[in-house]
VEXRO-346188 format. One line per field, with one value per residue (C-alpha): y, z, x. Coordinates in steps of 0.1 Angstrom, whole numbers, plus 5000, padded with zeros to 4 digits. Example, Ala and Ser with C-alpha at 12.3 -4.5 7.8 and 13.67 -1.06 7.14 Angstrom:
v [4955_4989]
w [5078_5071]
u [5123_5137]
//
This chain:
v [2493_2505_2471_2485_2508_2477_2458_2488_2490_2452_2457_2484_2477_2467_2489_2482_2516_2527_2557_2578_2601_2615_2615_2586_2569_2575_2610_2625_2636_2631_2605_2580_2583_2580_2548_2533_2544_2528_2495_2493_2496_2465_2482_2469_2496_2498_2529_2541_2565_2577_2573_2593_2625_2651_2674_2664_2666_2633_2599_2581_2552_2518_2533_2542_2523_2528_2502_2501_2482_2466_2465_2462_2494_2505_2474_2481_2470_2498_2502_2527_2542_2560_2598_2627_2639_2674_2686_2719_2728_2751_2758_2736_2707_2708_2707_2676_2661_2667_2655_2625_2612_2618_2600_2572_2566_2565_2540_2517_2521_2507_2476_2473_2481_2450_2446_2449_2485_2501_2537_2558_2586_2610_2630_2664_2687_2698_2690_2689_2665_2637_2638_2625_2589_2589_2598_2574_2545_2553_2550_2518_2503_2514_2530_2567_2590_2615_2639_2654_2690_2704_2732_2754_2754_2774_2802_2783_2782_2819_2827_2805_2823_2791_2807_2845_2860_2851_2821_2795_2805_2806_2772_2758_2773_2756_2722_2725_2734_2703_2680_2692_2690_2655_2641_2624_2641_2667_2669_2702_2709_2744_2755_2787_2765_2759_2792_2791_2755_2765_2793_2766_2749_2721_2709_2718_2682_2671_2691_2680_2697_2674_2691_2677_2663_2657_2622_2605_2611_2648_2653_2669_2650_2652_2652_2636_2657_2634_2639_2649_2675_2696_2701_2714_2743_2777_2786_2809_2815_2795_2803_2773_2770_2734_2723_2730_2760_2774_2805_2799_2800_2836_2833_2868_2877_2856_2873_2908_2899_2885_2916_2937_2916_2909_2929_2906_2883_2853_2852_2828_2817_2780_2766_2729_2718_2720_2730_2751_2783_2767_2780_2815_2815_2805_2832_2859_2848_2852_2885_2901_2888_2872_2854_2849_2826_2790_2768_2730_2714_2686_2663_2632_2636_2611_2635_2665_2661_2662_2693_2709_2701_2719_2751_2780_2789_2773_2796_2791_2815_2820_2846_2875_2863_2860_2823_2815_2832_2803_2776_2761_2751_2714_2724_2744_2711_2696_2725_2726_2689_2693_2719_2746_2784_2794_2825_2827_2852_2843_2859_2843_2807_2796_2828_2824_2788_2798_2828_2806_2781_2808_2791_2820_2852_2858_2886_2897_2876_2893_2918_2914_2943_2927_2893_2907_2925_2892_2872_2897_2898_2860_2861_2884_2862_2839_2801_2796_2819_2802_2768_2778_2788_2753_2736_2755_2746_2709_2709_2727_2701_2672_2690_2699_2679_2645_2618_2590_2613_2627_2592_2583_2613_2602_2566_2581_2601_2573_2550_2578_2586_2549_2546_2578_2567_2532_2547_2570_2542_2521_2547_2560]
w [6467_6436_6421_6389_6406_6425_6392_6377_6406_6408_6394_6419_6451_6478_6509_6545_6557_6592_6591_6623_6623_6652_6628_6608_6595_6604_6607_6573_6564_6533_6550_6546_6508_6508_6528_6503_6475_6489_6498_6463_6450_6469_6499_6534_6556_6594_6608_6643_6653_6681_6690_6666_6683_6655_6651_6678_6706_6720_6714_6690_6703_6700_6702_6740_6757_6780_6761_6725_6700_6667_6637_6599_6582_6545_6538_6565_6601_6625_6660_6678_6711_6738_6741_6759_6736_6723_6739_6730_6716_6744_6746_6777_6764_6730_6747_6766_6734_6715_6743_6752_6717_6713_6745_6741_6704_6715_6743_6727_6693_6705_6717_6691_6657_6639_6625_6600_6588_6559_6565_6590_6576_6599_6588_6603_6598_6634_6659_6651_6682_6660_6650_6684_6681_6644_6653_6682_6662_6632_6656_6672_6639_6621_6595_6582_6593_6572_6578_6555_6568_6564_6590_6600_6637_6658_6635_6632_6670_6672_6643_6659_6692_6710_6719_6723_6720_6749_6764_6754_6718_6720_6735_6709_6683_6698_6700_6664_6650_6668_6655_6620_6619_6634_6605_6576_6553_6551_6525_6523_6509_6498_6482_6505_6535_6523_6533_6569_6572_6557_6583_6610_6598_6579_6551_6516_6505_6530_6517_6489_6476_6478_6475_6485_6459_6459_6464_6432_6443_6438_6402_6381_6384_6373_6401_6396_6400_6428_6449_6485_6487_6462_6486_6513_6493_6488_6453_6435_6432_6458_6472_6492_6520_6532_6559_6593_6610_6630_6639_6609_6584_6594_6584_6596_6560_6549_6573_6562_6525_6531_6550_6521_6497_6518_6492_6464_6470_6449_6462_6490_6512_6524_6550_6554_6583_6621_6643_6672_6658_6647_6677_6673_6636_6644_6670_6645_6617_6642_6658_6623_6610_6579_6562_6532_6552_6555_6581_6572_6596_6591_6561_6553_6530_6504_6498_6491_6453_6451_6472_6452_6419_6431_6441_6417_6434_6460_6487_6505_6532_6556_6582_6572_6590_6574_6582_6561_6531_6529_6528_6503_6519_6509_6499_6470_6453_6460_6446_6415_6409_6410_6383_6399_6400_6431_6453_6474_6503_6507_6507_6492_6478_6479_6460_6434_6426_6420_6398_6379_6372_6359_6380_6398_6417_6446_6470_6501_6532_6555_6530_6531_6507_6480_6485_6481_6449_6435_6445_6427_6397_6395_6401_6371_6347_6323_6329_6300_6315_6349_6332_6315_6347_6362_6332_6335_6372_6365_6338_6362_6388_6364_6354_6388_6415_6399_6426_6410_6399_6435_6450_6424_6437_6473_6465_6449_6479_6503_6482_6479_6515_6524_6499_6512_6548_6540_6521_6549_6575_6553_6547_6584]
u [7358_7376_7388_7399_7425_7438_7443_7461_7485_7493_7528_7538_7555_7531_7537_7528_7515_7506_7483_7480_7450_7429_7399_7386_7355_7326_7339_7341_7376_7398_7418_7390_7392_7430_7428_7403_7426_7457_7438_7425_7460_7470_7488_7484_7471_7466_7450_7457_7428_7406_7370_7347_7334_7336_7318_7292_7318_7304_7318_7294_7274_7290_7325_7328_7355_7384_7403_7416_7393_7402_7379_7380_7369_7372_7394_7420_7427_7418_7431_7409_7421_7402_7404_7387_7359_7361_7329_7317_7352_7363_7400_7408_7385_7402_7436_7426_7411_7444_7467_7446_7448_7485_7493_7468_7478_7515_7509_7484_7500_7533_7518_7490_7503_7512_7548_7563_7555_7573_7562_7542_7519_7502_7472_7471_7440_7448_7461_7498_7502_7492_7529_7539_7527_7537_7573_7575_7561_7584_7615_7602_7592_7623_7602_7602_7574_7557_7529_7502_7498_7464_7466_7496_7503_7505_7491_7457_7453_7459_7435_7407_7411_7424_7456_7465_7500_7523_7539_7514_7516_7554_7554_7530_7553_7584_7567_7555_7589_7604_7577_7579_7618_7616_7595_7612_7588_7561_7534_7515_7480_7490_7522_7520_7527_7563_7579_7566_7580_7613_7614_7609_7641_7626_7649_7636_7641_7616_7586_7563_7532_7502_7469_7436_7413_7375_7361_7349_7313_7318_7309_7281_7249_7213_7189_7154_7123_7112_7144_7133_7161_7141_7114_7137_7151_7135_7123_7146_7183_7202_7237_7247_7274_7282_7305_7319_7304_7332_7353_7376_7347_7339_7302_7295_7302_7273_7249_7262_7257_7222_7212_7222_7203_7171_7151_7160_7132_7143_7179_7185_7214_7212_7236_7243_7264_7271_7299_7309_7294_7260_7241_7255_7246_7211_7208_7222_7197_7168_7181_7187_7154_7171_7143_7165_7189_7179_7198_7191_7216_7240_7236_7256_7286_7272_7242_7264_7267_7229_7226_7254_7237_7205_7223_7229_7262_7284_7299_7333_7343_7373_7379_7402_7433_7468_7471_7440_7455_7479_7454_7431_7398_7391_7356_7371_7382_7347_7329_7351_7346_7308_7309_7289_7297_7316_7314_7346_7349_7386_7421_7452_7456_7419_7408_7436_7425_7389_7401_7426_7398_7375_7348_7333_7340_7364_7359_7381_7376_7351_7339_7302_7295_7318_7301_7267_7278_7293_7262_7240_7262_7261_7222_7218_7239_7222_7220_7244_7270_7267_7269_7301_7317_7308_7323_7356_7357_7352_7380_7403_7396_7404_7437_7450_7432_7428_7426_7446_7474_7477_7477_7504_7525_7520_7531_7562_7571_7566_7589_7615_7615_7619_7648_7665_7662_7676_7705_7713_7712_7735_7761_7760]
//
């Protein structure tokens, strides 16, 4: 718990906040860190969430129940509601997962969220249906509802192959437009999200840019010679990818680059993570006989700074789809904060952030040849040149993605939205 933050914020208005999120601790999402930050500042936080089942697809042991359960986590009261687990992530199973949480959270949230509540905040890394219980609760509790938009729907569904063009996509677009417009405020993780939201008819005054940040644990560190992680890594130059292994990540580009550089004996590609595409990735590595690609599986988030410190370069990728040009993958902020050189196989906003920081090389999404050339260029640089890249990235992180400054911004938006809504109600 960050007690110092709480003492610094003691003279600010204490808010009673209900956070609606399909994902929460022990699942590793940015919302966990935000909750800790708000609690440390003295705010009273309730979390309405589902049973943890990401990324395994199975509800974690100890959480299975057909009834809602209360607990105390990260300093806040948690109401955890039942849902259909995501399983292997097929389209129909994901739809059941999304809809079951939206309905379950709405029904049990109405009865279980303790009054009074000043503001309702939904966290939306997908699905947008998390807005449903947030809007309903806001109306019932007479509190404004806001949403922190991490993914643009329905474009993300189409890009991931969950929906194809036609009636289902049009229906999803109509639903998304209605939900976005019904919110009292939208926070967006990328400024490039703003034009599509305006096109949906969202009022400009409702939209605020609030980028992601890296948790405080993500920072440059020294790793002891005896650290067990050292023995798991290959000897030589290590390019490391960490995170979800899914369609959106487009990791075929890693395979292509690794194939082109298989003759560079001391250059290795290490993947930490799990996800829907993990089995496919293992199969492709075996089929293509890529001995320079090492799949180490899922590792806990708290160990990531150690792994990152042992890498020579950190890799972030996204599929070459127009919707992904608009987003900034959250691992960009984590990589920058750790002060390591970055290889970005991205288009759009994410690539621009890496280039503006001077923290590495950005190549076109899906361009394996360009990624291989960038990796080889980085491999041939001196240690001092690579260290300078990392230092620039760390400095950029502190200037643009500083945690406390961004939570300050969120507090200001919550208070302003509450005031605006109260004034509108008073003058109506």
